[in-house]
N, C-alpha and C positions, 0 to 999 in steps of 0.2 A: 503493500500500501503507499503511498507518495505519502508522504507527510511533509507540511510545513510547520514554520514555525514564524507567529508577527510579536513583532520585540527583540532585543537581541542583549538584555540586561543579564543580570547573574542568575534567575532561576530558569531564563531559556540557555543560560549555558551548560544546567542542571540537564534541560533536557536533552539538549545536543548530547551530551555525555550518554545519556539514558541510548538513544537512539542508536547511537553509533556501536554501545555495547550489545543492545537489542538485535542489530544486525550481527556482528561477530557471535553471538547467540543461534541463528538460525529461524531469527524473526522476519516475518515477510512484512521489513520495512526498507523503504526506500528514504536516504536523506534528502529528501526532492530539495527544499527552497528557504530563506529563511528572507525574511522584510523587515524591515526598520525605516524611521524616517532618516536616518544617517545610512546612506550608501557602504559606506568605510566601515564602519561597527557589523554590518547585517556582510559583507563579504569577507569581511573577517573570521565573522563566526560561521562562517562557510565554509571559506579555507579551512579553516584549523580542525571541524571536523569531518568535512570530506562531504558535504551539500553540493548536490548539482547545478544549482541556483540562487543566486541572491539579488534583490530588488530596493530600492532606495526608497521606496512607499508601502505600504500597507497596502496600498488600491492595485498597485500594481502585482502583490505577491496574490491576492486572494482573485484578479483577474487571469491567475494561468489557470489554463480549463484543463491540466494534467494535472494538480493539486488535488487530493484526495480528502484530504483531514488536518484541521488549521486548531495546533494549540497556540491559546491566546496569553500572549506570557508579559503582558501590560498591567499597570497602577490596577487597584481596584476600580480606579474613579473612572476608568475610559472601558472598561471590560464590555458596559452594554455595547457603546459606539462602536467598539472592535468588533465582536461579535456580530453585531446587527450587519454591520460591513461583511464580515465571511458568510453570512445567511444570503444576503441578499445575491453576493454572486453562488449562491450554490452550493457554499462548500459543508461539511461535516464539522464540528467544533467542539475541543475538548477545552474547556475553560478553568482557568488555575483559579483557585479560592485567592477571597471570600468573591463566589460567582458573583457579585455584582454589589453597588455599592449600597441599595436599599434594595426594599419586597418589587416597589414599581418597577423598576429596572427588570430584575430578575422575572415577573409575571411578562410583559413586554418581551423580554430575549425568548420566553419557554414559546410564549403564543407563537412570536414570528418561526420556529423553528420548525414546532405542530403545523404551524399552515402549509408550509414550504416543504414539509413531508423529508427534514433532514434530522439528522443526530445531534442535539446539545447535550453536553455532560460535564460537571463539575468535577473539576481535579482537584478533588479532595483525598490526598491518597492514604490517608488513614481509611478510609471506608473500602479501600480495592484491597489492603493486604492482607496474605493468608493468616494472619496473622489475628486479625479480624475476627476470624472462623474459629478459630482458636479458643479467643476469649469467651466467644457466646457458648463453646461447647462445655468449657469450664463454669461457666455461671452457670449452665442447665444440668450439670450434673448433680448441684447442689454439693458439692463439697465442703463449703463452707456455708452450708445450712442458712438457713431466712439468712437475704442480704437486706438489709437496714438502710444505708450509708455509702457514698464513695467521694470521693476526692481527685481531684489533679490539678495541676498544673503543668505555667509552661512559661518559660523566662528567659530570655536572650539581651546582654547587654548592643542593643541595635538603635540608641537614642538618637545617635550620630547620623545614621539613615534619612537620607532628605524625606522621602517618601514616606517614613514613618511618622516627622511630625509635619506635615506639612497638612493641612486641612482641606487644600484644593484636591490632592490625593485620596482625599479618603485615608489620610494616615491615622494614630494608633492603635493601640493595644486591640480594639476587638475584632476588628475585621483582619487583623494579623496573627496574633495570637490565640485571643479569647476562641476564635471560630472551631480550634483544636478540643480544647478542655468541653465546651458545650456540644461537639458532635460524640464526643464520647461518650457524656453522658445519654444523652440521646440513643446511643447504640448499646447500652448495655441495661437503661433503665425508659428505655422510649420516651414519649410525649405526651403521659396522662399529668402535665405538670399543671399544679391549681395552684400555686404563687412564686414569681420570680421578684429576689431582691437582687439589687446593684450598685455596687457605689464605685466612686473612681477616682483616681489622683490626676487633676489635669495639667497636660505641658504647659511648659510658657506660653506655644503656639496655640493652647484649646482645644488639643485633640486627647483621648486619654493615654494616660501610662502604665497605669497599672488600674488592675481591674480586678474585683471583686464579684462573683456572682453566684448565690445560691436559689437552685430549683429545690422546690419544697413539694413532693407530689402527690396525687389524692388518698394514693396508700399510705401514707407517713414516710417513704423513706425520703432521704435529702441527697444534695449533689454540691458540692462547695469547690468552686471554681474560682481560680486565683494565677492572672497572668501579671508578663512588667516587664517592659524594653529596657530596664534601668538596669535586672541583675540579671545573671544566671542560676536558674533554678536546677532541680535535681529532676525535673520533668515527670515524675511518676503519677500512676494512677492507681488509686487504692480500693477496693473494694472488699467493705467490712462487712462480715456474718456474723452468727452465735457458733460456730463450728472453726472461725479461723477468718482468714483474711487472702487477697488477691495481692498481689501487688504487680506492676506492669512498667517494668524501665522503658521508660521516656513515651510516652503517649502520643508524639508528634513524629516518631519510627521504632515502631516495636521493636525491642532487641530483645528481651528476657523477660517473662513471667515466671512467677515463683508463688505457690502455696503455701503457704504459714497455717498451721495448728493456732489453738488456745493456746499451746504453749511456747508461740511466736518459733518453733522451727520448723523448716523448711521441709515439707513433705511430698512436692512435684516440682518440677524445672522445666519451663519450654522453651527452648532457643527459636530466635527468629532463621527462618532459612538463610541461606546465600542470596546477595541478590546485586542487581548494577547499584543502581542507586534506591530504588524503593517506588522509583514511577513508572517503570515497568508493568507496572500492575493494572496501573488506569489507561496504560495506553493501548494494552492488551485485550482490555476490556469495550473501550471504546473500539479498534478495528473489530475485534469480533460482533458488537451491535450492529456498525455498521453493512459488514458482511450479509449480516443475519438482516439487514431490513429496519432496525429496531429504530427510537427515533430517544431514547435514554440509557442508561445501563443501570442493569439491576442494583448492579449495587452502590448507587447511589440515583434514586430515581428522582423526577422532577418534581413529586411531591415533599423529600425530604429536605430537599435544596430549597425550596420556599419554604418550609417549617423553621427552619437554621436563619432564614433573611429574618424571619418574621419576630424571631425570637432577638434576633439584633437588633433590631428594629426598635421594639421595647424597652429593650436595653441601656439605648442611647439616646431614647425620648428619656427616661430616667439622668441620666449624667446632663441632660439638659444640651447636647449637641448636634448641631445640623451644617453639614458642610458647605461650601457655597454655593456649590452650583443645585442644591437643592431649595434653595434661596427665592 
């Protein structure tokens, strides 16, 4: 399948690394084209990773008649615009998370894809990884008994990154980091949330720098979520039960799962499988869906994407944060 990358930033480099590794591993992947606003950046990325073509504009990229699947790798603020550009030109889209800046944009993107009969799916890699299924199986096994709560955190020292601090680029912790603990909670506990409490510490630019979010579920379970752009955290997810607890190392790129009993002794360990970058799972899912004529991926269906966007809109409303382009 001929795949292109729209954008040439850091995450585009990760995807290029992934696609090159997939090709070497025998996947039906063609490193076809890179498009960016800067022709030199696009050409360099294409040359570095062996893409067949490069374009100095997004319009040129999506106008290529041979291109079959586009990975949108631009900032959150531009996902809607660039996804619609791809769809207008008949291209299937794998759009990086957060899927959009708000629910209205996400709904517009999905409706357009459905109307055109094209695949559109959100590239939130933790939904596609094999370890996600492992977590589901462990929870369902009842090994830690009745589960009453979970916690998840994610933090990196990224406050110096321009797009993270820029309101015009939908910056802040919420769309970049908090989206992962939110997805973790939904994957483990589902969406029957009775109440959402949220607070943040704002940056000098007016976006959220640190978030604390608590979901209280209708059955009394609670999910405690924390993120920060100012510090490195342990990135762990903990699922608590009356017979023990499950500890997931790195909710943003599952590394290892340990199960503990009531004496806090490890009774089982699961290691993540060898991987290229971890992005390969979302690419394979998107390719499979395109080949099968599907318009969404079962790992992250449109309804789940909309759920997450609505939750994040609600949290941001509590923060009182409105992006400039929403005014």
